[in-house]
MARLUMDO-80025 format. One line per 2 residues: number of its first residue (from 1); their letters; for each residue x, y, z of N, C-alpha, C. Coordinates in nm, 3 decimals, padded with zeros to 5 digits, always signed. Example, Ala and Ser with C-alpha at 12.3 -4.5 7.8 and 13.67 -1.06 7.14 Angstrom:
<sites>
1> as> +01.319,-00.569,+00.780,+01.230,-00.450,+00.780,+01.320,-00.330,+00.780; +01.285,-00.225,+00.708,+01.367,-00.106,+00.714,+01.290,+00.003,+00.787
</sites>
This chain:
<sites>
1> mn> +17.703,+18.325,+11.116,+17.684,+18.195,+11.054,+17.758,+18.188,+10.922; +17.817,+18.070,+10.894,+17.898,+18.057,+10.775,+17.831,+17.975,+10.666
3> ds> +17.697,+17.965,+10.671,+17.632,+17.892,+10.562,+17.637,+17.977,+10.436; +17.613,+17.913,+10.322,+17.622,+17.982,+10.193,+17.484,+17.996,+10.133
5> ni> +17.451,+18.114,+10.087,+17.322,+18.139,+10.025,+17.342,+18.171,+09.878; +17.266,+18.107,+09.793,+17.272,+18.137,+09.650,+17.136,+18.187,+09.607
7> nm> +17.125,+18.311,+09.568,+17.000,+18.364,+09.517,+16.985,+18.318,+09.373; +16.887,+18.234,+09.348,+16.873,+18.174,+09.217,+16.778,+18.252,+09.127
9> sg> +16.725,+18.364,+09.178,+16.628,+18.434,+09.096,+16.639,+18.584,+09.109; +16.620,+18.631,+09.234,+16.621,+18.775,+09.255,+16.488,+18.839,+09.221
11> ed> +16.393,+18.760,+09.171,+16.264,+18.815,+09.134,+16.168,+18.809,+09.251; +16.082,+18.907,+09.261,+15.981,+18.910,+09.366,+15.844,+18.904,+09.301
13> hg> +15.775,+18.794,+09.324,+15.643,+18.778,+09.265,+15.531,+18.813,+09.363; +15.569,+18.867,+09.481,+15.467,+18.902,+09.578,+15.395,+18.781,+09.631
15> tp> +15.458,+18.666,+09.633,+15.393,+18.544,+09.676,+15.373,+18.547,+09.827; +15.249,+18.522,+09.873,+15.220,+18.538,+10.015,+15.271,+18.424,+10.101
17> kt> +15.297,+18.306,+10.044,+15.335,+18.191,+10.126,+15.459,+18.125,+10.071; +15.533,+18.064,+10.163,+15.661,+18.004,+10.127,+15.659,+17.854,+10.153
19> vf> +15.718,+17.780,+10.061,+15.738,+17.637,+10.078,+15.888,+17.612,+10.079; +15.938,+17.562,+10.190,+16.077,+17.522,+10.202,+16.089,+17.376,+10.157
21> id> +16.186,+17.347,+10.073,+16.197,+17.213,+10.015,+16.339,+17.161,+10.031; +16.351,+17.043,+10.089,+16.480,+16.976,+10.093,+16.515,+16.930,+09.951
23> rd> +16.643,+16.904,+09.926,+16.682,+16.866,+09.790,+16.692,+16.714,+09.772; +16.801,+16.655,+09.822,+16.828,+16.514,+09.795,+16.724,+16.423,+09.857
25> gv> +16.666,+16.336,+09.774,+16.561,+16.246,+09.820,+16.423,+16.303,+09.809; +16.414,+16.432,+09.777,+16.284,+16.499,+09.762,+16.269,+16.551,+09.619
27> in> +16.364,+16.632,+09.576,+16.364,+16.685,+09.440,+16.431,+16.587,+09.344; +16.540,+16.531,+09.390,+16.622,+16.442,+09.307,+16.654,+16.313,+09.380
29> rd> +16.697,+16.214,+09.307,+16.736,+16.087,+09.366,+16.856,+16.107,+09.457; +16.848,+16.050,+09.577,+16.958,+16.059,+09.672,+17.057,+15.946,+09.645
31> sp> +17.173,+15.955,+09.707,+17.275,+15.851,+09.692,+17.351,+15.839,+09.822; +17.381,+15.715,+09.866,+17.463,+15.699,+09.987,+17.603,+15.755,+09.969
33> dy> +17.642,+15.774,+09.845,+17.774,+15.831,+09.814,+17.768,+15.982,+09.789; +17.651,+16.043,+09.813,+17.629,+16.186,+09.795,+17.621,+16.223,+09.646
35> ik> +17.561,+16.339,+09.622,+17.551,+16.392,+09.486,+17.667,+16.489,+09.469; +17.767,+16.448,+09.392,+17.892,+16.523,+09.384,+17.913,+16.595,+09.251
37> tr> +17.840,+16.552,+09.147,+17.857,+16.609,+09.013,+17.722,+16.628,+08.947; +17.721,+16.706,+08.842,+17.597,+16.724,+08.766,+17.548,+16.593,+08.706
39> ae> +17.640,+16.504,+08.670,+17.601,+16.375,+08.611,+17.528,+16.286,+08.711; +17.547,+16.311,+08.839,+17.483,+16.229,+08.942,+17.347,+16.284,+08.985
41> fh> +17.311,+16.400,+08.932,+17.184,+16.463,+08.970,+17.073,+16.420,+08.874; +16.967,+16.359,+08.929,+16.854,+16.315,+08.848,+16.725,+16.349,+08.920
43> fl> +16.638,+16.424,+08.855,+16.509,+16.459,+08.915,+16.427,+16.333,+08.942; +16.358,+16.334,+09.055,+16.260,+16.229,+09.081,+16.134,+16.256,+08.998
45> pg> +16.061,+16.151,+08.960,+15.938,+16.172,+08.883,+15.842,+16.267,+08.957; +15.786,+16.362,+08.883,+15.689,+16.455,+08.939,+15.747,+16.581,+08.998
47> sl> +15.879,+16.585,+09.018,+15.938,+16.702,+09.083,+15.922,+16.830,+09.002; +15.946,+16.821,+08.872,+15.935,+16.940,+08.788,+15.790,+16.989,+08.783
49> ea> +15.697,+16.897,+08.778,+15.555,+16.935,+08.780,+15.519,+17.001,+08.911; +15.579,+16.955,+09.020,+15.553,+17.013,+09.151,+15.594,+17.160,+09.155
51> fr> +15.711,+17.190,+09.101,+15.755,+17.330,+09.098,+15.667,+17.415,+09.006; +15.621,+17.356,+08.897,+15.530,+17.429,+08.809,+15.402,+17.466,+08.883
53> ll> +15.349,+17.372,+08.958,+15.226,+17.399,+09.034,+15.248,+17.506,+09.140; +15.361,+17.502,+09.207,+15.390,+17.605,+09.308,+15.393,+17.743,+09.245
55> se> +15.457,+17.754,+09.129,+15.462,+17.883,+09.061,+15.324,+17.926,+09.013; +15.250,+17.831,+08.960,+15.116,+17.860,+08.909,+15.025,+17.913,+09.019
57> hr> +15.044,+17.863,+09.141,+14.961,+17.906,+09.254,+15.031,+18.012,+09.339; +15.139,+18.068,+09.286,+15.206,+18.184,+09.344,+15.264,+18.159,+09.482
59> yt> +15.329,+18.045,+09.498,+15.407,+18.018,+09.618,+15.553,+18.055,+09.593; +15.621,+18.091,+09.700,+15.766,+18.107,+09.694,+15.830,+17.974,+09.729
61> ai> +15.911,+17.920,+09.640,+15.980,+17.794,+09.665,+16.126,+17.822,+09.700; +16.167,+17.780,+09.818,+16.304,+17.799,+09.863,+16.361,+17.663,+09.902
63> vi> +16.473,+17.629,+09.843,+16.538,+17.502,+09.873,+16.629,+17.521,+09.994; +16.614,+17.432,+10.091,+16.693,+17.435,+10.215,+16.762,+17.300,+10.227
65> tn> +16.894,+17.296,+10.212,+16.960,+17.167,+10.199,+17.094,+17.160,+10.271; +17.114,+17.049,+10.343,+17.246,+17.020,+10.399,+17.335,+16.966,+10.287
67> qs> +17.451,+17.026,+10.268,+17.543,+16.981,+10.165,+17.683,+16.964,+10.223; +17.695,+16.860,+10.306,+17.825,+16.834,+10.368,+17.928,+16.781,+10.269
69> vi> +17.886,+16.763,+10.143,+17.985,+16.727,+10.040,+18.097,+16.830,+10.034; +18.065,+16.954,+10.073,+18.169,+17.058,+10.076,+18.262,+17.035,+10.195
71> gr> +18.205,+17.021,+10.314,+18.286,+17.000,+10.432,+18.365,+16.871,+10.429; +18.311,+16.772,+10.357,+18.380,+16.642,+10.346,+18.481,+16.642,+10.230
73> nl> +18.488,+16.752,+10.158,+18.581,+16.765,+10.044,+18.554,+16.661,+09.935; +18.425,+16.633,+09.914,+18.385,+16.538,+09.809,+18.355,+16.607,+09.677
75> tt> +18.332,+16.736,+09.683,+18.313,+16.816,+09.563,+18.355,+16.959,+09.595; +18.351,+17.045,+09.494,+18.392,+17.185,+09.515,+18.270,+17.276,+09.523
77> pe> +18.283,+17.391,+09.586,+18.173,+17.487,+09.586,+18.130,+17.524,+09.444; +18.226,+17.528,+09.351,+18.194,+17.564,+09.212,+18.106,+17.457,+09.148
79> el> +18.139,+17.331,+09.171,+18.059,+17.223,+09.113,+17.920,+17.218,+09.176; +17.913,+17.241,+09.306,+17.782,+17.244,+09.373,+17.696,+17.354,+09.315
81> ql> +17.754,+17.471,+09.291,+17.677,+17.580,+09.234,+17.630,+17.546,+09.092; +17.714,+17.475,+09.016,+17.674,+17.433,+08.882,+17.558,+17.334,+08.887
83> if> +17.557,+17.247,+08.988,+17.444,+17.155,+09.005,+17.318,+17.235,+09.035; +17.330,+17.332,+09.124,+17.214,+17.417,+09.155,+17.164,+17.491,+09.032
85> em> +17.254,+17.545,+08.955,+17.215,+17.621,+08.836,+17.146,+17.530,+08.735; +17.198,+17.410,+08.715,+17.135,+17.315,+08.623,+16.995,+17.280,+08.671
87> mk> +16.981,+17.255,+08.800,+16.851,+17.224,+08.858,+16.752,+17.338,+08.836; +16.799,+17.459,+08.865,+16.714,+17.577,+08.849,+16.670,+17.595,+08.704
89> qd> +16.762,+17.578,+08.611,+16.729,+17.597,+08.470,+16.626,+17.495,+08.422; +16.640,+17.371,+08.465,+16.543,+17.269,+08.426,+16.406,+17.298,+08.486
91> iv> +16.405,+17.349,+08.609,+16.278,+17.384,+08.673,+16.211,+17.500,+08.598; +16.289,+17.599,+08.559,+16.235,+17.713,+08.483,+16.180,+17.667,+08.349
93> ka> +16.251,+17.577,+08.282,+16.203,+17.523,+08.153,+16.070,+17.452,+08.169; +16.047,+17.395,+08.287,+15.922,+17.322,+08.312,+15.811,+17.414,+08.361
95> gg> +15.841,+17.544,+08.375,+15.739,+17.639,+08.417,+15.741,+17.673,+08.564; +15.844,+17.628,+08.634,+15.854,+17.656,+08.776,+15.957,+17.762,+08.807
97> lv> +15.983,+17.783,+08.936,+16.079,+17.883,+08.978,+16.131,+17.849,+09.117; +16.261,+17.860,+09.135,+16.323,+17.850,+09.266,+16.369,+17.990,+09.304
99> td> +16.310,+18.046,+09.408,+16.346,+18.182,+09.449,+16.485,+18.187,+09.509; +16.522,+18.085,+09.585,+16.652,+18.086,+09.649,+16.691,+17.944,+09.686
101> il> +16.821,+17.921,+09.699,+16.875,+17.797,+09.751,+16.968,+17.833,+09.865; +16.937,+17.784,+09.983,+17.023,+17.803,+10.098,+17.079,+17.667,+10.138
103> fc> +17.211,+17.660,+10.158,+17.269,+17.532,+10.192,+17.370,+17.547,+10.305; +17.384,+17.440,+10.379,+17.484,+17.432,+10.484,+17.597,+17.344,+10.433
105> ph> +17.720,+17.395,+10.429,+17.833,+17.317,+10.378,+17.903,+17.235,+10.484; +17.856,+17.242,+10.609,+17.930,+17.185,+10.720,+17.901,+17.036,+10.741
107> tp> +17.987,+16.972,+10.818,+17.966,+16.834,+10.861,+17.904,+16.836,+11.000; +17.847,+16.724,+11.044,+17.787,+16.722,+11.179,+17.886,+16.761,+11.289
109> sd> +18.012,+16.727,+11.272,+18.112,+16.756,+11.376,+18.142,+16.905,+11.389; +18.097,+16.985,+11.295,+18.119,+17.130,+11.303,+18.027,+17.197,+11.403
111> hc> +17.915,+17.130,+11.436,+17.820,+17.183,+11.534,+17.776,+17.326,+11.501; +17.744,+17.348,+11.375,+17.700,+17.481,+11.331,+17.551,+17.500,+11.362
113> qc> +17.503,+17.619,+11.336,+17.363,+17.651,+11.359,+17.280,+17.647,+11.230; +17.345,+17.610,+11.119,+17.271,+17.608,+10.992,+17.237,+17.468,+10.945
115> rk> +17.311,+17.367,+10.992,+17.283,+17.231,+10.947,+17.153,+17.181,+11.011; +17.059,+17.140,+10.925,+16.935,+17.085,+10.980,+16.968,+16.966,+11.069
117> pq> +16.903,+16.950,+11.184,+16.776,+17.012,+11.224,+16.784,+17.150,+11.287; +16.902,+17.210,+11.291,+16.910,+17.348,+11.340,+16.834,+17.439,+11.243
119> pg> +16.773,+17.545,+11.293,+16.685,+17.628,+11.210,+16.752,+17.744,+11.138; +16.887,+17.751,+11.142,+16.957,+17.869,+11.092,+16.924,+17.909,+10.950
121> mi> +16.917,+17.812,+10.858,+16.890,+17.846,+10.718,+16.750,+17.904,+10.701; +16.654,+17.848,+10.773,+16.517,+17.901,+10.763,+16.510,+18.040,+10.824
123> fd> +16.580,+18.063,+10.933,+16.583,+18.197,+10.992,+16.648,+18.297,+10.897; +16.753,+18.255,+10.826,+16.816,+18.343,+10.727,+16.717,+18.378,+10.616
125> ar> +16.643,+18.279,+10.571,+16.544,+18.305,+10.466,+16.434,+18.398,+10.516; +16.393,+18.380,+10.641,+16.290,+18.467,+10.699,+16.336,+18.612,+10.699
127> ek> +16.460,+18.633,+10.737,+16.512,+18.769,+10.741,+16.527,+18.828,+10.601; +16.571,+18.747,+10.509,+16.597,+18.794,+10.373,+16.470,+18.829,+10.298
129> ys> +16.363,+18.751,+10.323,+16.240,+18.767,+10.243,+16.119,+18.806,+10.327; +16.139,+18.839,+10.454,+16.028,+18.876,+10.543,+15.917,+18.770,+10.539
131> id> +15.954,+18.647,+10.562,+15.862,+18.534,+10.552,+15.786,+18.516,+10.683; +15.657,+18.491,+10.670,+15.575,+18.452,+10.784,+15.588,+18.301,+10.799
133> la> +15.669,+18.257,+10.894,+15.694,+18.115,+10.908,+15.569,+18.037,+10.949; +15.477,+18.103,+11.018,+15.356,+18.034,+11.063,+15.269,+17.987,+10.948
135> ts> +15.279,+18.055,+10.833,+15.199,+18.014,+10.717,+15.282,+17.937,+10.615; +15.405,+17.905,+10.652,+15.495,+17.835,+10.560,+15.488,+17.684,+10.581
137> vm> +15.549,+17.612,+10.487,+15.549,+17.465,+10.492,+15.691,+17.416,+10.462; +15.731,+17.311,+10.530,+15.857,+17.244,+10.500,+15.827,+17.107,+10.440
139> ig> +15.894,+17.073,+10.331,+15.881,+16.941,+10.270,+16.017,+16.873,+10.275; +16.024,+16.754,+10.334,+16.150,+16.683,+10.343,+16.131,+16.533,+10.351
141> ds> +16.242,+16.462,+10.353,+16.238,+16.316,+10.358,+16.312,+16.260,+10.479; +16.347,+16.346,+10.574,+16.428,+16.300,+10.687,+16.374,+16.353,+10.819
143> vk> +16.419,+16.289,+10.925,+16.385,+16.337,+11.059,+16.438,+16.479,+11.078; +16.556,+16.504,+11.024,+16.617,+16.639,+11.037,+16.526,+16.746,+10.977
145> di> +16.461,+16.715,+10.864,+16.374,+16.814,+10.800,+16.254,+16.847,+10.887; +16.193,+16.744,+10.942,+16.073,+16.765,+11.024,+16.109,+16.839,+11.153
147> lc> +16.219,+16.802,+11.215,+16.262,+16.869,+11.337,+16.306,+17.013,+11.309; +16.366,+17.036,+11.194,+16.406,+17.171,+11.156,+16.283,+17.262,+11.146
149> ae> +16.178,+17.210,+11.083,+16.054,+17.287,+11.072,+15.999,+17.320,+11.211; +16.004,+17.222,+11.300,+15.955,+17.244,+11.436,+16.042,+17.345,+11.509
151> na> +16.172,+17.331,+11.496,+16.265,+17.422,+11.565,+16.254,+17.566,+11.515; +16.217,+17.581,+11.387,+16.208,+17.715,+11.328,+16.070,+17.777,+11.345
153> gv> +15.972,+17.698,+11.388,+15.836,+17.750,+11.400,+15.761,+17.755,+11.268; +15.800,+17.668,+11.174,+15.728,+17.659,+11.047,+15.590,+17.597,+11.072
155> gr> +15.489,+17.652,+11.006,+15.351,+17.613,+11.035,+15.320,+17.467,+11.012; +15.368,+17.411,+10.901,+15.338,+17.272,+10.870,+15.462,+17.202,+10.816
157> av> +15.466,+17.072,+10.835,+15.578,+16.991,+10.786,+15.522,+16.869,+10.714; +15.570,+16.846,+10.593,+15.526,+16.733,+10.512,+15.646,+16.640,+10.491
159> lv> +15.626,+16.512,+10.517,+15.728,+16.411,+10.494,+15.692,+16.334,+10.368; +15.788,+16.321,+10.277,+15.765,+16.242,+10.156,+15.822,+16.102,+10.176
161> kt> +15.763,+16.006,+10.106,+15.808,+15.866,+10.117,+15.932,+15.838,+10.034; +15.967,+15.928,+09.944,+16.086,+15.910,+09.862,+16.211,+15.931,+09.948
163> gn> +16.328,+15.899,+09.891,+16.452,+15.917,+09.967,+16.452,+15.833,+10.093; +16.475,+15.898,+10.204,+16.478,+15.831,+10.334,+16.345,+15.840,+10.408
165> gl> +16.239,+15.877,+10.335,+16.113,+15.909,+10.399,+16.050,+15.798,+10.482; +16.050,+15.676,+10.431,+15.987,+15.567,+10.505,+16.062,+15.535,+10.634
167> ka> +16.195,+15.536,+10.626,+16.276,+15.515,+10.746,+16.252,+15.629,+10.846; +16.246,+15.751,+10.794,+16.223,+15.867,+10.881,+16.086,+15.859,+10.947
169> ha> +15.986,+15.813,+10.873,+15.850,+15.803,+10.928,+15.847,+15.706,+11.045; +15.917,+15.593,+11.031,+15.923,+15.495,+11.139,+15.992,+15.553,+11.262
171> el> +16.100,+15.626,+11.240,+16.174,+15.687,+11.351,+16.092,+15.795,+11.419; +16.026,+15.877,+11.340,+15.942,+15.982,+11.398,+15.827,+15.923,+11.477
173> sa> +15.765,+15.817,+11.423,+15.654,+15.751,+11.493,+15.700,+15.696,+11.627; +15.820,+15.638,+11.630,+15.874,+15.583,+11.754,+15.896,+15.693,+11.858
175> rg> +15.917,+15.815,+11.810,+15.940,+15.928,+11.900,+15.812,+16.007,+11.927; +15.700,+15.957,+11.874,+15.572,+16.023,+11.896,+15.555,+16.152,+11.819
177> is> +15.626,+16.164,+11.707,+15.619,+16.284,+11.624,+15.550,+16.250,+11.492; +15.453,+16.330,+11.453,+15.381,+16.305,+11.329,+15.389,+16.428,+11.237
179> pd> +15.430,+16.409,+11.112,+15.423,+16.521,+11.018,+15.277,+16.555,+10.991; +15.253,+16.672,+10.938,+15.115,+16.710,+10.908,+15.058,+16.628,+10.792
181> yl> +15.147,+16.576,+10.708,+15.103,+16.491,+10.597,+15.218,+16.402,+10.554; +15.186,+16.276,+10.524,+15.283,+16.183,+10.468,+15.251,+16.168,+10.320
183> ae> +15.338,+16.223,+10.235,+15.312,+16.229,+10.092,+15.388,+16.121,+10.017; +15.333,+16.081,+09.904,+15.401,+15.982,+09.821,+15.532,+16.039,+09.765
185> dl> +15.527,+16.166,+09.727,+15.644,+16.231,+09.666,+15.622,+16.381,+09.670; +15.713,+16.456,+09.610,+15.704,+16.602,+09.612,+15.576,+16.652,+09.546
187> ld> +15.538,+16.592,+09.434,+15.417,+16.635,+09.365,+15.295,+16.614,+09.453; +15.285,+16.502,+09.518,+15.172,+16.476,+09.608,+15.173,+16.576,+09.723
189> av> +15.291,+16.608,+09.775,+15.303,+16.705,+09.884,+15.251,+16.842,+09.841; +15.292,+16.886,+09.723,+15.250,+17.017,+09.673,+15.099,+17.020,+09.649
191> rw> +15.046,+16.915,+09.593,+14.901,+16.910,+09.572,+14.826,+16.918,+09.704; +14.879,+16.852,+09.806,+14.815,+16.857,+09.937,+14.821,+16.998,+09.995
193> ii> +14.935,+17.063,+09.982,+14.949,+17.199,+10.033,+14.849,+17.293,+09.966; +14.841,+17.284,+09.834,+14.751,+17.373,+09.760,+14.606,+17.347,+09.797
195> sn> +14.569,+17.221,+09.808,+14.428,+17.188,+09.833,+14.386,+17.215,+09.976; +14.482,+17.224,+10.069,+14.448,+17.243,+10.209,+14.474,+17.384,+10.261
197> dg> +14.525,+17.473,+10.179,+14.556,+17.606,+10.230,+14.434,+17.683,+10.275; +14.322,+17.671,+10.205,+14.201,+17.741,+10.247,+14.154,+17.693,+10.383
199> iy> +14.161,+17.561,+10.404,+14.121,+17.504,+10.533,+14.216,+17.552,+10.641; +14.346,+17.551,+10.612,+14.446,+17.592,+10.710,+14.426,+17.738,+10.750
201> dr> +14.400,+17.824,+10.652,+14.382,+17.966,+10.681,+14.262,+17.989,+10.773; +14.153,+17.915,+10.749,+14.034,+17.935,+10.832,+14.058,+17.889,+10.976
203> eh> +14.146,+17.787,+10.993,+14.174,+17.736,+11.126,+14.272,+17.825,+11.202; +14.343,+17.910,+11.129,+14.443,+17.994,+11.193,+14.405,+18.142,+11.175
</sites>
């Protein structure tokens, strides 16, 4: 697989559970023209608090994101990495932590195994960090995110209403697919995960 992995931390906090998080439309404002520069990256309200809560409750946060801006030649790998680094630094300043960022640089026409809804990036993370996918959660705003979680065997999938979430919810409903929770935003999703983990553990 030719996807690119950026280890944003290298630290091991012994966190027992992993939360996979999509980027555009979940962490930051999305754009139909793509996020190509640091100046175009803007956190959505509550996102920094969400990462702080994940760290406080000892979750591993891993960003899993399609970034066809590389394959489309809309930005450079160096600029994309600078966007990731800026995002990570702001999250750390807010008391949170991103353990890793895995991204797919390909376009849909490449037919790779890493572009969501394919599960390649999640499988790479599982191998790298010995993750129990059954106890993990995926948070996203698209049909691709929810299907990726299903294809990878991730225990739960949360759809946020931000980004493309409302459109995705309608499409998923038409296909008879329901996320485990429909959240207002990333912060609401994280609060739901934290408050329901005890219940989830007892059921599994």
